[in-house]
N, C-alpha and C positions, 0 to 999 in steps of 0.2 A: 276471205272470199269463199263463196260457195262453189258448187259444181256448175260449170258452164256446159251447156249442151254442145257436143261436137258434131258437126255435120261436114260434108264435103265442102259446102259453101263457106263455112266458118274457117276451115283449114286453108282453103284457097285465099280467103281474105287475109288471114294471118301471113301467108306467104307473100301476097301482093304488097302488104305494108312493109315486110322485111326487105323486099326487093327495091322498093321505091324510097326508103328512108336510110340515110347513112347511120342513124342511131338504132340501137337495139330496141325492139318494140316490146311493150308489156304484154305478157300472157297471163292467164289465170294461174294462180299458184298450184292448182290441181291439174294443170294441162296434161302432164304425162299420164296420170291416172285416168283422166277422161279419155285420152287417146287410146289407151289400152282397152278400156271398156268399149269404145267405139269399134276398134278393130275386132275384138272378141265377138261383138254383136254381128258385125259383117261376116266374119268367118262362120258363125253359127247359121246365119241366113244362107250362106253358100252351101254348107253341109246339108241343110234342110232341103234346099233346092236340088242338090245332087240326088238325094233320096227320092224326092217327089218327081223330079223331071229327068230321071235317069236316061230316058230315051229322047230327050230334047237337048242335045249338046250345045246348040246355038244359044239357048237361054242361059245355060250354065257358063258358057264362054263370056257372055255379056256381063254376068255378075262377077266373074273372075277378073275381067278387064277393069271393072269399076274398083275392085279391091286393089289391083296392081297400081292403078292410077293414084289411089289414096296413098299407097306406100311411096310412090315416086314423089308425090307432093310433100309428104312428111320428110323424106330424105333431103329434098332441096331446102325445106324450111330449117331443118336441123343444120345443114351445112352453111346456110346464110348466117344463122345465129352463131354458129361455131366460129366462122371467120371474123365476125364482129367482136366476139369475145377475145379471140387471139390478138386482134389489133388493139383492143382496149388494154389487154394485159401487157403487150409490148410497150405501148405508150406509157402506161402507168408504172411499169417497172423502171422506166427511165426517169419519170418525174417524181416517183415515190408517193403517188396519190393512194395507191392500195385499194382496199376493199370498199371504201366508202362509195365508189362508183358502181357497185354491184346491186343496187336496190331493185332494179327491174328484172334481174336474172332469176331463173328458177333455181331451186336448191342444188341440183346436180351441176348446173351451169356455174353457180357460185364456187363450188368445189373445184371445178376445172379452172376457173379464173384465178382463184387463190393459189392453186398449185402452179399455174403458169407464171404468175407474178413471182412466187418464191424461187422457182427454177431460173427464170430469166435474171432476177436480181442476184442470185447466188453466182451464176456463171459470169455475169457482168463483173461482179466484184473479183472473182477468181481470175478472170482474164484481163479485162480492160484496166481496172484499178491497179492491178499488179504490174501490168505493162507500163502504165503511166508513172508508177513509182520505181520502175526499173528492177522489179523483183522477178524471180524465177516463177514460172507457171508450172504447177504440178499437174500432170495428167492423171486422169482417173482410169487409164488403161495402161497395160504393160504388154510388151511382146516377149514371149518366152519360147524356149526350146525345151521339149520334154525329154527328160533323162530316162524315164521309165514309162511303162504302160500305165495309163490312167483311164479307169472306167468312167462312163458317163456319170455326171453328178449335177446336183442342183446348187447354184450359187445363191448368195443371200438376196440377190435381186430377183430370185425365183425363175431364172432362166436356166435351161439345161445346157451343160457344156460337156464336150467329149463325145465319144471316147477318143483318146489320143494314144498313139503308139510312140515308142522311143524314137527320138530324132524328129518327130513332128514339130512344127512351129505353130504358134497361134497368138492371138491377141485376146487378152482377158481383162476383166475389171481388176484394178490394182490390188484390191483386198484379196481376191481369189488367187491372183498370181503370187502374192506374198505367202500365202498359206502353202501353195505347192512348192515354192522355193525353199521355205523352211523345212518341209518334209523331204527335201532332196528329190522331188519328183520332176522339177523343172529348174531351169536357170534363165535369168533375165538376159534378153538380147539387147545390144546397144543400139 
């Protein structure tokens, strides 16, 4: 598909369709790129008007309000679509339908959808299936007591942890906790 012209009216129409239909609505494959171009154009107009109409704050406020309204509209459109994608992923992770239902999604939405399905299916297997089989569920987090001072560090999940003082307690991802336990920096709490 080619580039579709984005206007306030076309954005409002897309939101109206998302609001009134339970199914995800088709958007142009270049929707995100076109919206960015539209916003850049509006920002450019606003900046030009600020220079030109510096002494007419009412006109500038009117243009700023229009831009703010477009952003509110975009936020609601995104959230409506996001909610539908989450619901589709939840349903499809239970039924095993997978990505074949993602045809009308934009590329980034497909990535979100696939990631959600994988996460939901994985956790479902780790928890529900193991419970039904009477197997122990292994947690991905561990509670530890720090035996020594530990400076702030980055875990493999790219989150920062610490700093910790001796005798502090904390809950960490299991892999991070295991490393600290092996280095005698912490011990696992029961």
